[in-house]
C-alpha positions in Angstrom: -0.7 -39.1 16.3 1.7 -41.3 18.3 0.6 -42.9 21.5 2.6 -42.3 24.6 4.4 -45.4 25.9 4.1 -46.8 29.4 7.3 -48.8 29.9 7.3 -51.7 32.3 10.8 -52.5 33.5 10.1 -55.0 36.4 7.5 -57.3 37.8 6.3 -54.8 40.4 5.2 -52.5 37.6 3.3 -55.4 36.1 1.4 -55.8 39.4 0.4 -52.1 39.2 -1.6 -52.9 36.1 -3.7 -55.2 38.2 -4.3 -52.6 40.8 -6.4 -50.5 38.5 -10.2 -50.8 38.6 -11.9 -53.5 36.6 -14.6 -51.3 35.1 -12.6 -48.2 34.7 -8.9 -48.1 34.0 -6.7 -45.1 33.7 -5.5 -44.5 30.1 -1.7 -44.9 30.6 -0.7 -45.2 26.9 0.7 -48.1 25.0 2.1 -50.7 27.4 5.7 -51.7 26.4 7.8 -54.3 28.1 11.3 -53.0 28.8 14.3 -54.1 30.8 15.9 -57.6 30.9 12.8 -59.1 29.1 13.6 -56.9 26.1 15.2 -59.7 24.1 12.6 -62.4 24.9 11.1 -63.9 21.7 7.5 -63.5 22.9 7.8 -59.9 23.9 5.7 -58.5 21.2 3.0 -61.1 21.7 2.9 -60.3 25.5 2.7 -56.6 24.8 -0.2 -57.2 22.5 -2.0 -59.3 25.1 -1.4 -56.8 27.9 -2.7 -53.9 25.8 -5.7 -55.9 24.6 -6.8 -57.1 28.0 -6.0 -53.8 29.9 -8.1 -51.7 27.5 -10.8 -54.3 26.9 -14.3 -52.9 26.9 -16.4 -56.0 26.9 -18.2 -55.0 23.7 -18.4 -58.4 22.1 -20.1 -59.9 25.2 -22.3 -56.9 25.6 -23.5 -57.3 22.0 -24.1 -61.0 22.5 -26.1 -60.3 25.7 -28.1 -57.6 24.0 -28.9 -60.0 21.2 -30.1 -62.7 23.6 -32.1 -60.1 25.4 -33.8 -59.0 22.2 -34.7 -62.6 21.4 -36.0 -63.3 24.9 -37.9 -60.0 25.0 -39.5 -60.7 21.6 -40.5 -64.1 22.9 -42.0 -62.5 26.0 -44.0 -60.1 23.9 -45.0 -62.8 21.4 -46.2 -65.1 24.3 -48.8 -62.6 25.3 -49.8 -62.2 21.6 -50.3 -66.0 21.3 -52.4 -66.0 24.5 -54.9 -63.9 22.6 -54.1 -60.6 24.2 -52.7 -57.5 22.6 -49.4 -56.8 24.2 -49.7 -53.8 26.5 -47.2 -51.0 27.2 -45.9 -52.8 30.3 -45.3 -56.0 28.3 -43.4 -54.2 25.6 -41.5 -52.1 28.0 -40.4 -55.1 30.0 -39.3 -56.8 26.8 -37.1 -53.8 25.9 -35.8 -53.5 29.4 -34.8 -57.2 29.3 -32.7 -56.5 26.2 -31.0 -53.6 27.9 -30.3 -55.5 31.1 -28.9 -58.4 29.2 -26.6 -56.0 27.3 -25.3 -54.6 30.6 -24.8 -58.0 32.1 -22.8 -58.9 29.0 -20.7 -55.8 29.4 -19.9 -56.8 33.0 -19.1 -60.4 32.0 -16.8 -59.1 29.2 -14.9 -56.8 31.6 -14.5 -59.5 34.2 -13.3 -62.0 31.6 -10.7 -59.6 30.2 -9.5 -58.8 33.8 -9.1 -62.6 34.4 -7.1 -62.9 31.2 -5.0 -59.9 32.1 -4.1 -61.5 35.4 -3.2 -64.7 33.7 -1.0 -62.9 31.2 0.8 -60.9 34.0 1.4 -64.1 36.0 2.8 -65.8 32.9 5.1 -62.9 32.1 6.3 -62.7 35.7 7.2 -66.4 35.6 9.2 -65.9 32.4 10.8 -62.7 33.8 12.4 -64.4 36.8 
């Protein structure tokens, strides 16, 4: 199955990539640079960067945040155990909730980080396009 291409022929169309939402972006197909930048030696690198950051999901940061949350939640549960108490349902539930919240925070951080890199890439391409 071939992906549809979204051709970008000028800098105004590059700016339209940034007008999409950060947490949900419309699937527009494979982003391809076209026009007078067609012969630039870094065209394929820039296309890869645009597609990577435009469609980034923040999964790596989410997994890292979840892992940190699991460690902190486990320490929270273990601290009550070491105090001589049997961890109750509230303690265990708060440890699990901490892992989920840390995973969601990681997701948000990943999406914001990818959006920042997308903006940097667009600015860099615009400077080279002129």
